[in-house]
All heavy atoms as an XYZ file, in Angstrom:
748
protein
N      38.242     25.438     15.571
C      37.605     24.348     16.202
C      38.459     23.724     17.345
O      37.958     23.480     18.380
C      37.229     23.206     15.187
C      36.098     23.552     14.255
S      34.451     23.640     15.064
C      34.257     21.931     15.415
N      39.752     23.610     17.097
C      40.630     23.009     18.147
C      40.775     23.936     19.337
O      40.723     23.477     20.471
C      42.048     22.718     17.561
C      42.039     21.453     16.725
C      43.476     21.129     16.312
O      44.425     21.298     17.145
O      43.636     20.622     15.150
N      40.848     25.273     19.012
C      41.035     26.206     20.150
C      39.887     26.214     21.088
O      40.025     26.273     22.295
C      41.291     27.625     19.557
C      41.561     28.684     20.537
C      42.804     28.825     21.195
C      40.598     29.577     20.972
C      43.153     29.800     22.107
C      40.836     30.534     21.970
C      42.095     30.598     22.501
O      42.404     31.535     23.464
N      38.703     26.201     20.523
C      37.488     26.273     21.414
C      36.904     24.887     21.666
O      35.722     24.824     22.049
C      36.443     27.154     20.735
C      36.761     28.628     20.766
C      37.147     29.300     19.616
C      36.793     29.325     21.945
C      37.577     30.653     19.617
C      37.163     30.623     22.017
C      37.541     31.332     20.817
N      37.576     23.820     21.359
C      37.018     22.462     21.438
C      36.196     22.259     22.699
O      36.685     22.466     23.843
C      38.146     21.424     21.420
C      37.729     20.038     21.144
C      38.922     19.164     20.806
C      38.414     17.857     20.313
N      38.480     17.655     18.935
N      34.973     21.880     22.451
C      34.100     21.567     23.639
C      33.373     22.742     24.133
O      32.571     22.709     25.074
N      33.713     23.928     23.639
C      33.107     25.196     24.189
C      32.389     26.012     23.067
O      32.375     27.219     23.094
C      34.166     26.061     24.837
C      34.718     25.417     26.100
O      33.938     25.007     26.910
N      35.974     25.242     26.128
N      31.902     25.291     22.006
C      31.295     26.023     20.912
C      29.984     25.373     20.608
O      29.797     24.187     20.623
C      32.194     25.885     19.656
O      33.512     26.288     19.944
C      31.646     26.738     18.498
N      28.970     26.240     20.416
C      27.687     25.795     20.024
C      27.363     26.449     18.637
O      27.899     27.479     18.346
C      26.582     26.204     21.006
N      26.681     25.769     17.786
C      26.307     26.209     16.464
C      24.849     26.388     16.263
O      24.074     25.531     16.818
C      26.856     25.194     15.386
C      28.320     25.006     15.572
C      28.842     24.001     16.423
C      29.237     25.810     14.920
C      30.230     23.776     16.522
C      30.571     25.635     15.081
C      31.089     24.602     15.846
N      24.406     27.430     15.560
C      23.040     27.730     15.459
C      22.799     28.008     13.930
O      23.450     28.841     13.338
C      22.539     28.981     16.282
C      22.779     28.622     17.763
C      21.114     29.268     15.988
C      22.654     29.811     18.708
N      21.739     27.367     13.357
C      21.319     27.708     11.974
C      19.938     28.231     11.972
O      19.054     27.599     12.590
C      21.422     26.397     11.027
C      22.783     26.072     10.661
O      23.704     26.680     11.068
N      22.891     24.991      9.886
N      19.689     29.365     11.435
C      18.428     29.944     11.304
C      17.820     29.571      9.889
O      18.323     30.072      8.845
C      18.497     31.457     11.348
C      19.248     32.003     12.562
S      18.272     31.978     14.058
C      17.073     33.185     13.650
N      16.833     28.726      9.866
C      16.224     28.298      8.620
C      14.975     29.123      8.403
O      13.878     28.692      8.454
C      15.889     26.762      8.756
C      17.107     25.912      8.921
S      16.742     24.147      8.823
C      16.353     24.010      7.062
N      15.251     30.373      8.061
C      14.167     31.380      7.954
C      14.356     31.989      6.541
O      15.407     32.413      6.136
C      14.259     32.434      9.042
S      14.149     31.764     10.617
N      13.183     32.186      5.838
C      13.150     32.859      4.507
C      14.293     32.227      3.584
O      15.235     32.952      3.173
C      13.383     34.360      4.646
C      12.144     34.953      5.269
O      11.035     34.607      4.878
N      12.380     35.924      6.109
N      14.309     30.988      3.405
C      15.383     30.261      2.682
C      15.422     30.710      1.289
O      14.482     30.650      0.489
C      15.161     28.775      2.794
C      15.199     28.228      4.154
C      14.829     26.647      4.120
C      16.593     28.322      4.771
N      16.658     31.106      0.835
C      16.953     31.593     -0.502
C      18.027     30.719     -1.121
O      18.846     30.128     -0.363
C      17.352     33.023     -0.490
O      17.856     33.480     -1.749
N      18.071     30.557     -2.445
C      19.141     29.854     -3.030
C      20.430     30.530     -2.996
O      21.546     29.902     -3.308
C      18.717     29.428     -4.461
C      17.522     28.512     -4.468
C      18.546     30.601     -5.371
N      20.471     31.837     -2.769
C      21.688     32.653     -2.693
C      22.143     32.916     -1.222
O      21.307     32.874     -0.319
C      21.441     33.970     -3.394
C      21.327     33.886     -4.851
O      22.029     33.074     -5.524
O      20.431     34.501     -5.422
N      23.360     33.135     -1.084
C      23.968     33.386      0.190
C      23.487     34.815      0.649
O      23.259     35.645     -0.160
C      25.557     33.435      0.013
S      26.345     33.912      1.536
N      23.357     34.995      1.956
C      22.912     36.207      2.465
C      23.917     37.363      2.161
O      23.549     38.472      2.166
C      22.879     36.149      4.067
C      21.773     35.207      4.525
O      20.885     34.931      3.711
O      21.725     34.862      5.689
N      25.154     36.981      1.864
C      26.154     37.975      1.563
C      26.123     38.416      0.144
O      26.810     39.386     -0.276
C      27.549     37.408      1.893
S      28.007     36.006      0.883
N      25.340     37.796     -0.701
C      25.279     38.090     -2.142
C      24.609     39.598     -2.312
O      23.542     39.785     -1.719
C      24.400     37.044     -2.839
S      24.351     37.285     -4.651
N      25.244     40.358     -3.087
C      24.797     41.764     -3.320
C      23.396     41.757     -3.914
O      22.589     42.642     -3.579
C      25.829     42.533     -4.133
N      23.168     40.870     -4.844
C      21.906     40.849     -5.577
C      21.357     39.385     -5.396
O      21.482     38.626     -6.279
C      22.009     41.303     -7.051
C      22.643     42.623     -7.142
C      20.634     41.216     -7.678
C      22.914     43.088     -8.570
N      20.862     39.165     -4.257
C      20.394     37.782     -3.957
C      18.919     37.597     -4.474
O      18.143     38.522     -4.509
C      20.411     37.482     -2.443
N      18.667     36.315     -4.838
C      17.286     36.015     -5.265
C      16.342     36.076     -4.000
O      16.792     35.746     -2.908
C      17.294     34.589     -5.835
C      15.996     34.180     -6.461
C      16.066     32.808     -7.170
O      16.957     32.632     -7.955
O      15.221     31.930     -6.839
N      15.116     36.392     -4.202
C      14.172     36.431     -3.156
C      14.021     34.977     -2.560
O      14.268     33.973     -3.194
C      12.759     36.869     -3.652
C      12.772     38.288     -4.006
O      13.615     39.060     -3.495
O      11.869     38.664     -4.810
N      13.632     34.900     -1.204
C      13.442     33.652     -0.587
C      12.490     32.798     -1.411
O      11.489     33.302     -1.834
C      12.944     34.003      0.772
C      13.434     35.351      1.006
C      13.461     36.097     -0.332
N      12.780     31.515     -1.474
C      11.915     30.548     -2.182
C      11.231     29.603     -1.252
O      10.316     28.835     -1.758
C      12.634     29.900     -3.319
S      13.936     28.876     -2.728
N      11.640     29.542     -0.020
C      11.000     28.611      0.958
C      10.685     29.381      2.248
O      11.315     30.335      2.616
C      11.952     27.452      1.298
C      12.113     26.496      0.224
S      13.153     25.064      0.785
C      12.054     24.219      1.955
N       9.612     28.940      2.872
C       9.195     29.605      4.131
C       9.984     29.097      5.291
O      10.874     28.206      5.115
C       7.739     29.358      4.391
C       6.831     30.031      3.392
C       5.350     29.788      3.687
C       4.508     30.466      2.636
N       3.113     30.224      2.796
N       9.820     29.655      6.415
C      10.607     29.287      7.651
C      10.370     27.844      7.953
O       9.322     27.286      7.907
C      10.195     30.144      8.805
C      10.453     31.614      8.607
O      11.103     31.994      7.578
O      10.044     32.417      9.528
N      11.519     27.181      8.335
C      11.492     25.805      8.841
C      11.729     25.817     10.410
O      11.105     25.129     11.090
C      12.504     24.903      8.145
C      12.095     24.682      6.658
C      12.660     23.630      8.900
C      13.061     23.923      5.846
N      12.638     26.663     10.842
C      12.848     26.803     12.202
C      14.339     27.124     12.520
O      15.061     27.519     11.647
N      14.630     27.079     13.806
C      16.010     27.307     14.301
C      16.536     26.052     14.843
O      15.910     25.407     15.682
C      15.910     28.435     15.373
C      15.349     29.727     14.800
C      17.314     28.700     15.903
C      15.002     30.788     15.818
N      17.724     25.698     14.374
C      18.371     24.475     14.882
C      19.686     24.805     15.575
O      20.338     25.752     15.115
C      18.603     23.491     13.739
C      17.429     22.773     13.136
C      16.543     23.631     12.329
C      17.866     21.565     12.349
N      20.059     24.012     16.542
C      21.310     24.242     17.193
C      21.930     22.827     17.476
O      21.284     21.861     17.647
C      21.232     25.049     18.402
O      20.380     24.331     19.427
N      23.268     22.825     17.623
C      23.978     21.579     18.002
C      25.424     21.930     18.411
O      25.872     23.064     18.128
C      24.051     20.745     16.721
O      24.746     19.536     16.984
N      25.982     21.036     19.092
C      27.441     21.151     19.376
C      28.272     20.572     18.287
O      29.496     20.705     18.237
C      27.755     20.404     20.741
C      27.030     20.871     21.940
C      27.330     20.043     23.158
C      27.251     22.339     22.210
N      27.630     19.929     17.276
C      28.255     19.308     16.154
C      27.852     20.077     14.875
O      26.731     19.904     14.406
C      27.885     17.856     16.074
C      28.553     17.055     14.915
O      28.884     17.674     13.883
O      28.796     15.850     15.116
N      28.775     20.836     14.234
C      28.405     21.583     13.104
C      27.992     20.737     11.817
O      27.113     21.055     11.080
C      29.669     22.446     12.730
C      30.702     21.629     13.251
C      30.180     20.940     14.548
N      28.595     19.553     11.672
C      28.300     18.643     10.643
C      26.876     18.129     10.720
O      26.101     18.132      9.798
C      29.344     17.522     10.462
C      28.999     16.554      9.379
C      30.743     18.176     10.245
N      26.553     17.656     11.898
C      25.240     17.091     12.214
C      24.189     18.140     12.003
O      23.078     17.896     11.514
C      25.172     16.552     13.621
N      24.480     19.383     12.423
C      23.557     20.491     12.319
C      23.201     20.787     10.778
O      22.039     20.918     10.428
C      24.125     21.721     12.938
C      23.379     23.043     12.849
C      21.991     22.879     13.462
C      24.166     24.173     13.427
N      24.293     20.843     10.011
C      24.076     21.124      8.579
C      23.276     19.922      7.855
O      22.421     20.177      7.025
C      25.329     21.450      7.847
C      25.836     22.843      8.102
O      25.086     23.676      8.746
O      26.996     23.151      7.833
N      23.635     18.745      8.278
C      23.003     17.558      7.696
C      21.483     17.545      8.112
O      20.628     17.255      7.242
C      23.644     16.292      8.211
C      22.999     15.022      7.569
C      23.252     14.936      6.098
O      24.402     15.087      5.601
N      22.249     14.837      5.310
N      21.191     17.925      9.359
C      19.807     17.983      9.752
C      19.099     19.062      8.993
O      17.907     18.801      8.584
C      19.682     18.274     11.284
N      19.725     20.136      8.776
C      19.044     21.162      7.942
C      18.712     20.686      6.545
O      17.586     20.895      6.029
C      19.841     22.461      7.908
S      20.004     23.364      9.463
N      19.641     20.040      5.923
C      19.430     19.563      4.525
C      18.338     18.463      4.588
O      17.432     18.437      3.656
C      20.769     19.002      3.917
C      21.708     19.999      3.515
S      21.030     21.223      2.350
C      20.342     20.217      1.058
N      18.347     17.639      5.573
C      17.288     16.579      5.661
C      15.942     17.257      5.841
O      14.942     16.715      5.210
C      17.598     15.716      6.832
C      18.743     14.742      6.579
O      19.234     14.656      5.410
O      19.274     14.162      7.524
N      15.837     18.285      6.602
C      14.567     18.938      6.780
C      14.065     19.608      5.454
O      12.895     19.608      5.164
C      14.637     19.972      7.887
C      14.712     19.435      9.298
C      14.966     20.535     10.380
C      13.393     18.742      9.689
N      15.010     20.119      4.686
C      14.658     20.701      3.411
C      14.113     19.606      2.454
O      13.087     19.774      1.792
C      15.880     21.474      2.769
C      16.121     22.704      3.536
C      15.537     21.793      1.291
C      17.398     23.381      3.276
N      14.831     18.449      2.491
C      14.420     17.334      1.565
C      12.989     16.861      2.020
O      12.279     16.370      1.188
C      15.392     16.157      1.681
C      16.543     16.302      0.699
C      17.852     16.704      1.119
C      16.318     16.028     -0.692
C      18.858     16.806      0.180
C      17.358     16.181     -1.630
C      18.583     16.642     -1.214
O      19.609     16.766     -2.074
N      12.708     16.820      3.305
C      11.437     16.352      3.837
C      10.234     17.417      3.639
O       9.099     17.059      3.839
C      11.545     15.983      5.302
C      12.446     14.804      5.480
C      12.786     14.657      7.006
O      12.168     15.263      7.904
N      13.806     13.859      7.309
N      10.633     18.632      3.419
C       9.646     19.733      3.336
C       8.672     19.492      2.162
O       8.981     18.936      1.076
C      10.409     21.062      3.139
O       9.452     22.094      2.959
N       7.475     20.061      2.318
C       6.478     20.039      1.356
C       6.285     21.492      0.750
O       5.318     21.713      0.039
C       5.150     19.450      1.851
C       5.301     17.988      2.259
C       3.952     17.377      2.600
C       4.042     15.974      3.057
N       5.084     15.147      2.625
N       7.225     22.371      1.111
C       7.075     23.707      0.634
C       7.264     23.714     -0.934
O       8.021     23.044     -1.490
C       8.241     24.488      1.210
C       8.141     25.942      1.000
O       8.348     26.454     -0.128
O       7.930     26.739      2.005
N       6.418     24.616     -1.521
C       6.428     24.670     -3.075
C       7.819     25.088     -3.565
O       8.096     24.777     -4.724
C       5.285     25.688     -3.334
C       4.705     26.112     -2.082
C       5.388     25.429     -0.941
N       8.574     25.813     -2.771
C       9.889     26.321     -3.291
C      11.004     25.296     -3.120
O      12.209     25.554     -3.535
N      10.682     24.131     -2.495
C      11.708     23.129     -2.166
C      12.444     22.666     -3.428
O      13.708     22.593     -3.363
C      11.040     21.911     -1.460
C      12.074     20.810     -1.141
C      11.302     19.613     -0.818
N      10.851     19.001     -1.964
C      10.950     17.680     -2.217
N      11.580     16.946     -1.385
N      10.535     17.193     -3.326
N      11.799     22.302     -4.440
C      12.430     21.753     -5.695
C      13.430     22.783     -6.324
O      14.499     22.411     -6.734
C      11.414     21.278     -6.658
C      10.653     20.089     -6.175
O      11.140     19.379     -5.217
O       9.535     19.830     -6.706
N      13.024     24.067     -6.288
C      13.860     25.125     -6.814
C      15.145     25.195     -5.947
O      16.236     25.293     -6.505
C      13.205     26.396     -6.888
C      14.035     27.600     -7.319
N      14.589     27.638     -8.514
C      14.393     28.720     -6.631
C      15.277     28.812     -8.592
N      15.167     29.413     -7.503
N      14.979     25.162     -4.634
C      16.080     25.266     -3.800
C      17.050     24.100     -3.933
O      18.247     24.263     -4.037
C      15.508     25.373     -2.315
C      16.625     25.563     -1.247
C      16.847     26.832     -0.749
C      17.408     24.533     -0.751
C      17.809     27.095      0.132
C      18.312     24.737      0.234
C      18.555     25.996      0.663
N      16.475     22.818     -3.979
C      17.270     21.687     -4.088
C      18.013     21.630     -5.465
O      19.113     21.081     -5.504
C      16.463     20.453     -3.817
C      16.033     20.254     -2.379
C      15.112     19.062     -2.204
C      17.231     20.132     -1.471
N      17.325     22.131     -6.489
C      18.023     22.083     -7.790
C      19.240     22.894     -7.768
O      20.340     22.495     -8.243
C      17.068     22.683     -8.894
C      17.614     22.524    -10.253
C      18.637     23.588    -10.607
O      18.529     24.772    -10.212
O      19.581     23.361    -11.378
N      19.274     24.038     -7.093
C      20.436     24.903     -6.914
C      21.507     24.207     -6.076
O      22.708     24.143     -6.454
C      20.016     26.175     -6.319
C      21.211     27.174     -6.091
C      21.756     27.813     -7.376
N      20.831     28.718     -7.954
C      20.858     30.024     -7.740
N      21.805     30.616     -6.945
N      20.013     30.818     -8.359
N      21.152     23.589     -4.989
C      22.049     22.897     -4.070
C      22.761     21.715     -4.848
O      23.967     21.598     -4.885
C      21.362     22.399     -2.814
C      22.312     21.469     -2.079
C      20.953     23.614     -2.010
N      21.868     20.893     -5.523
C      22.457     19.693     -6.143
C      23.239     20.069     -7.372
O      24.160     19.408     -7.595
C      21.276     18.809     -6.468
C      20.617     18.161     -5.185
C      19.331     17.414     -5.417
O      18.812     17.446     -6.609
O      18.817     16.830     -4.465
N      22.793     21.098     -8.205
C      23.614     21.427     -9.381
C      24.975     21.969     -9.035
O      25.795     21.946     -9.881
C      22.774     22.394    -10.260
O      22.754     23.659     -9.585
N      25.173     22.396     -7.788
C      26.393     23.026     -7.409
C      27.108     22.131     -6.330
O      28.041     22.557     -5.642
C      26.211     24.406     -6.917
C      25.935     25.357     -8.049
C      25.219     26.556     -7.582
N      24.971     27.551     -8.637
C      24.006     27.465     -9.531
N      23.229     26.414     -9.544
N      23.910     28.389    -10.455
N      26.695     20.926     -6.212
C      27.240     19.942     -5.289
C      27.325     20.528     -3.827
O      28.352     20.498     -3.147
C      28.643     19.478     -5.714
C      28.657     18.989     -7.144
N      28.013     17.792     -7.476
C      29.116     19.516     -8.278
C      28.158     17.585     -8.808
N      28.759     18.656     -9.276
N      26.230     21.254     -3.438
C      26.175     21.920     -2.189
C      26.371     21.108     -0.897
O      26.845     21.663      0.113
N      26.149     19.824     -1.052
C      26.388     18.982      0.219
C      27.809     18.498      0.295
O      28.099     17.828      1.322
C      25.357     17.798      0.261
O      25.584     17.051     -0.899
C      23.886     18.357      0.329
N      28.642     18.853     -0.670
C      30.038     18.414     -0.616
C      30.700     18.934      0.647
O      31.560     18.251      1.243
C      30.778     18.909     -1.845
C      32.231     18.676     -1.813
N      32.741     17.415     -1.953
C      33.223     19.531     -1.663
C      34.100     17.527     -1.852
N      34.390     18.778     -1.644
N      30.329     20.093      1.070
C      30.903     20.694      2.243
C      30.619     19.864      3.482
O      31.516     19.641      4.307
C      30.415     22.132      2.528
O      30.650     22.901      1.276
C      31.062     22.807      3.697
N      29.396     19.371      3.614
C      29.026     18.539      4.748
C      29.847     17.231      4.712
O      30.358     16.788      5.733
C      27.529     18.187      4.751
C      26.736     19.505      4.889
C      27.179     17.193      5.859
C      25.230     19.307      4.605
N      29.981     16.621      3.531
C      30.734     15.381      3.373
C      32.119     15.543      3.662
O      32.825     14.776      4.426
C      30.565     14.767      2.040
C      29.122     14.420      1.618
O      28.384     14.131      2.560
O      28.799     14.447      0.411
N      32.757     16.641      3.248
C      34.165     16.947      3.406
C      34.438     17.195      4.915
O      35.413     16.686      5.445
C      34.610     18.093      2.625
N      33.560     18.052      5.586
C      33.765     18.270      7.019
C      33.733     17.055      7.835
O      34.441     16.869      8.790
C      32.743     19.292      7.389
N      32.770     16.111      7.477
C      32.663     14.856      8.238
C      33.944     13.990      7.954
O      34.542     13.427      9.011
C      31.500     14.064      7.810
N      34.459     13.966      6.834
C      35.637     13.212      6.505
C      36.856     13.760      7.212
O      37.700     13.000      7.588
C      35.860     13.208      4.953
C      36.966     12.287      4.500
C      37.038     12.181      2.937
C      38.136     11.308      2.550
N      38.178     11.164      1.095
N      36.878     15.130      7.339
C      38.044     15.775      7.974
C      37.961     15.644      9.566
O      38.839     16.086     10.272
C      38.128     17.197      7.603
C      38.577     17.465      6.153
C      38.351     18.943      5.790
C      40.029     17.065      6.061
N      36.809     15.074     10.030
C      36.669     14.918     11.455
C      36.060     16.123     12.236
O      36.174     16.145     13.533
N      35.373     17.012     11.610
C      34.758     18.129     12.229
C      33.459     17.809     12.879
O      32.911     18.562     13.628
C      34.592     19.272     11.278
C      35.893     19.994     10.956
C      36.519     19.755      9.683
C      36.511     20.795     11.877
C      37.699     20.385      9.405
C      37.765     21.420     11.552
C      38.262     21.244     10.309
O      39.453     21.772      9.999
N      32.952     16.618     12.650
C      31.713     16.171     13.209
C      31.206     14.991     12.520
O      31.855     14.396     11.650
N      29.987     14.528     12.856
C      29.346     13.343     12.290
C      28.066     13.678     11.602
O      27.342     14.646     12.092
C      29.096     12.263     13.283
C      30.405     11.811     13.988
S      30.285     10.658     15.300
C      28.618      9.998     15.196
N      27.626     12.990     10.545
C      26.468     13.339      9.910
C      25.185     12.697     10.536
O      24.105     13.072     10.256
C      26.563     12.734      8.399
C      27.509     13.547      7.556
C      27.755     12.914      6.283
C      26.588     12.863      5.461
N      26.821     12.474      3.955
N      25.474     11.875     11.550
C      24.310     11.265     12.284
C      23.883     12.237     13.387
O      24.730     12.880     13.970
C      24.732      9.909     12.890
C      25.024      8.813     11.871
C      26.381      9.072     11.193
O      27.340      9.589     11.835
O      26.543      8.567     10.040
N      22.647     12.294     13.688
C      22.085     13.155     14.664
C      20.765     12.684     15.208
O      20.130     11.772     14.614
C      21.951     14.576     14.161
C      20.970     14.590     12.941
C      19.595     14.795     13.158
C      21.403     14.452     11.586
C      18.706     14.757     12.137
C      20.516     14.441     10.550
C      19.167     14.660     10.815
O      18.284     14.585      9.806
N      20.323     13.161     16.264
C      19.050     12.969     16.845
C      18.327     14.278     16.857
O      18.813     15.240     17.464
C      19.036     12.402     18.191
C      17.679     12.152     18.863
C      17.770     11.741     20.283
O      18.868     11.547     20.769
O      16.741     11.596     20.909
N      17.195     14.395     16.123
C      16.473     15.714     16.086
C      15.476     15.737     17.329
O      14.610     14.853     17.441
C      15.697     15.769     14.740
C      15.206     17.165     14.376
C      16.260     18.168     14.266
C      14.403     17.081     13.107
N      15.619     16.762     18.101
C      14.796     16.962     19.261
C      14.035     18.209     19.096
O      14.581     19.334     18.959
C      15.593     16.991     20.564
C      16.367     15.643     20.772
C      14.677     17.237     21.720
C      17.418     15.727     21.868
N      12.699     18.140     19.065
C      11.872     19.353     18.825
C      11.443     19.969     20.231
O      11.102     19.277     21.166
C      10.556     18.912     18.130
O       9.757     20.024     17.960
N      11.690     21.162     20.307
C      11.343     22.015     21.506
C      10.210     22.975     21.105
O      10.470     23.897     20.288
C      12.561     22.752     22.087
C      13.629     21.765     22.440
C      12.107     23.641     23.269
C      14.937     22.389     22.856
N       9.031     22.831     21.611
C       7.910     23.693     21.284
C       7.618     24.679     22.373
O       7.724     24.446     23.490
C       6.601     22.909     21.009
C       6.876     21.989     19.742
O       7.602     22.446     18.794
O       6.476     20.818     19.771
């Protein structure tokens, strides 16, 4: 982050959301449909926005997804990154259609 300070953009693809990491050899099938593609210059704000969109979703797989995240303290990374100064949890969501 320091080396590329000010010259980095972050992109999250919220497509075919699964409770398992993409790198998992035997990952569970996706449980939520596509939400969209988000980008930001702030990685913490980006991840917070993604989580907020999941919480706001009416997708039938949302509860299963959130149970996995919450049971493993999945948002701890966002909180820790903000505390370490990698970004802020506040953001403005701008939709581009």
